[in-house]
C-alpha positions in Angstrom: -36.7 -8.3 43.8 -34.4 -7.1 46.6 -33.5 -3.6 45.3 -30.7 -3.3 47.9 -28.5 -6.0 46.3 -28.7 -4.6 42.7 -26.2 -2.0 41.8 -28.0 1.1 40.4 -26.8 4.3 38.8 -28.3 7.8 38.6 -29.2 7.0 35.0 -31.2 4.0 36.2 -33.1 6.3 38.6 -33.7 8.9 35.9 -35.0 6.2 33.6 -37.2 4.7 36.2 -38.6 8.1 37.0 -39.4 8.7 33.3 -41.2 5.4 33.1 -43.6 6.7 35.8 -43.9 10.1 34.1 -41.7 11.8 36.7 -38.2 13.2 36.8 -35.3 12.3 39.0 -33.8 15.8 39.7 -30.7 14.5 41.5 -27.4 14.4 39.7 -25.6 11.9 41.8 -26.5 8.5 43.2 -24.8 6.8 46.2 -27.1 3.9 47.1 -30.7 3.0 47.6 -30.8 4.5 51.1 -29.7 8.0 50.3 -32.4 10.5 49.4 -32.9 11.8 45.9 -35.1 14.6 44.6 -38.1 13.6 42.5 -40.7 15.6 40.6 -44.1 14.1 39.6 -46.0 14.8 36.4 -47.9 17.5 38.3 -44.7 19.4 39.2 -44.6 18.4 42.9 -41.1 18.0 44.2 -40.2 15.7 47.1 -37.3 13.7 48.6 -37.3 9.9 48.9 -34.9 7.1 49.0 -34.6 5.0 45.8 -35.5 1.9 47.7 -39.0 3.3 48.5 -39.5 4.6 44.9 -38.5 1.2 43.4 -40.9 -0.5 45.7 -43.9 1.6 44.6 -43.9 4.8 46.6 -44.7 7.9 44.7 -45.5 11.5 45.1 -46.8 12.1 48.7 -48.6 15.2 47.7 -50.6 13.5 45.0 -51.2 10.5 47.3 -52.7 12.9 49.9 -54.9 14.6 47.3 -56.3 11.2 46.3 -56.9 10.2 49.9 -58.5 13.6 50.7 -60.8 13.3 47.6 -61.8 9.8 48.6 -62.6 11.0 52.1 -64.8 13.8 50.8 -66.7 11.4 48.5 -67.1 8.9 51.4 -68.5 11.7 53.7 -70.9 12.9 51.0 -72.2 9.4 50.3 -72.8 8.9 54.0 -74.9 12.0 54.2 -77.1 11.0 51.3 -80.0 8.7 52.3 
């Protein structure tokens, strides 16, 4: 699906956010390439363009935590012999 050719509204973005357990904090929508404010279910707030959100990007803070936790586990498993 090419998200750039579909006409979206702020209501679409808010509904999509709710489907992910998030909130779209912005009140206006221009197009898929203008940043909106988002809040994840853990309360982290970030800016991202709707195009990225619609293509699967999420909270960068949660993503970093997951990556960091995986790295710690990988390092611990390497030390255990």
